[in-house]
C-alpha positions in Angstrom: 86.5 26.3 -36.3 88.4 23.0 -35.8 87.9 20.7 -32.9 89.8 21.3 -29.7 89.5 21.1 -25.9 90.6 23.9 -23.6 89.6 25.5 -20.3 88.3 28.7 -21.9 86.2 29.7 -18.9 89.2 30.1 -16.6 89.8 33.9 -16.6 93.3 33.5 -15.2 94.3 31.9 -18.5 93.4 35.0 -20.6 96.0 37.8 -20.7 95.6 41.2 -22.2 98.4 41.5 -24.8 97.3 44.6 -26.8 95.0 47.6 -26.4 95.0 50.8 -28.5 92.5 53.5 -29.3 92.8 55.5 -32.5 90.8 58.6 -33.3 90.4 60.3 -36.7 91.2 64.0 -36.6 88.5 66.3 -37.8 90.0 68.1 -40.8 87.2 70.3 -42.2 84.6 72.6 -40.8 82.0 70.4 -42.5 83.0 67.4 -40.4 85.3 65.5 -42.7 87.7 63.1 -41.1 91.0 61.6 -42.0 90.8 57.8 -42.2 92.0 55.8 -39.3 95.4 54.1 -39.9 95.7 50.3 -39.5 96.3 48.7 -36.2 99.6 47.0 -36.5 100.1 44.9 -33.3 103.8 45.5 -32.4 104.6 42.0 -31.2 104.6 38.4 -32.4 101.9 36.2 -30.9 102.0 32.5 -30.5 98.7 31.5 -28.9 96.3 29.5 -31.0 93.3 31.3 -29.4 92.6 35.0 -29.1 89.7 37.1 -28.0 89.6 40.2 -30.2 87.3 43.0 -29.1 86.4 46.2 -31.0 84.8 49.3 -29.6 83.7 52.5 -31.3 81.4 55.4 -30.6 78.7 55.4 -33.2 76.9 58.7 -33.9 73.2 59.0 -33.4 71.2 57.8 -36.4 74.1 55.8 -37.8 74.0 52.0 -38.2 77.7 51.2 -38.4 78.3 47.5 -37.7 81.7 46.7 -39.2 85.2 47.3 -37.9 87.3 45.9 -40.7 89.4 42.8 -41.4 91.7 41.3 -38.9 94.6 39.6 -40.8 97.2 37.3 -39.4 100.6 36.9 -41.1 103.4 34.3 -40.6 106.8 34.4 -42.1 107.2 31.4 -44.3 110.7 31.1 -45.9 111.2 34.8 -45.2 107.9 35.7 -47.0 105.2 37.5 -45.1 102.2 35.2 -45.8 98.6 35.7 -44.8 97.3 32.8 -42.8 94.0 34.1 -41.6 91.5 36.9 -42.5 88.5 37.5 -40.3 85.8 40.2 -40.6 85.2 41.9 -37.3 81.9 43.5 -36.2 81.9 46.8 -34.2 81.4 46.8 -30.5 81.8 43.0 -30.2 84.2 40.4 -28.8 85.0 37.4 -30.9 86.9 34.2 -30.3 89.5 33.8 -33.0 91.2 30.4 -33.6 94.5 30.6 -35.5 95.6 27.6 -37.6 97.4 24.9 -35.6 100.4 25.2 -37.8 101.0 28.8 -36.9 103.9 29.0 -34.5 104.3 32.8 -34.3 102.3 35.4 -36.2 101.6 39.1 -36.5 98.3 40.8 -36.6 96.9 43.8 -38.5 93.4 45.3 -38.3 93.0 47.3 -41.4 90.1 49.7 -41.3 91.8 52.2 -43.5 89.9 52.4 -46.7 87.6 49.6 -45.6 85.7 51.1 -42.7 86.6 54.6 -43.7 83.6 56.1 -41.9 84.9 55.3 -38.4 85.8 58.3 -36.2 87.4 56.2 -33.5 88.2 52.6 -32.8 89.6 50.7 -29.9 91.2 47.3 -30.5 91.7 45.0 -27.5 93.3 41.5 -27.8 93.5 38.8 -25.1 95.7 35.8 -25.6 94.8 32.3 -24.2 97.8 30.9 -22.3 96.3 27.6 -21.2 96.7 24.2 -22.8 94.8 23.5 -26.1 94.2 19.9 -27.0 92.5 18.5 -30.0 89.3 16.8 -28.8 85.9 18.4 -28.9 84.1 21.2 -30.7 83.8 24.5 -28.8 80.2 25.6 -28.5 78.5 29.0 -28.9 77.8 28.9 -25.1 81.5 28.8 -24.4 82.1 31.9 -26.5 79.3 33.7 -24.7 80.9 32.7 -21.3 84.2 34.1 -22.5 82.5 37.4 -23.5 81.1 37.6 -20.0 84.6 37.1 -18.5 86.0 40.1 -20.3 82.9 42.2 -20.0 82.0 42.1 -23.7 
């Protein structure tokens, strides 16, 4: 993570921009499921900072911990170019910092084929709307405070 300064603990500067729940249909009497389709966020984002939260019901005796890869894409000279890839844990909220050169970007969480065992997954994204200035390193405590603000 690069160095920056921002008022991350001000809850009024975080806005919900996307939330979707996907459930895999049961397709066999033996309990087989169709893989979840990718989450394709249907808007372009511009904030440098996001909180990305995943939630899933994990069956008893299972130790599932991984939700998939979050990928950010920016159009550069008309070519869809990946600018970030981040592994996301299940049932967790993470602070994601986009590269400072990213003006607008799209997001995809691809669990299809990667986390094929998931029966349901909710993806929630908050966008930081405050000022971000290069100055200091954000600490782990700030991330924990942010998680408390959103109930994660």
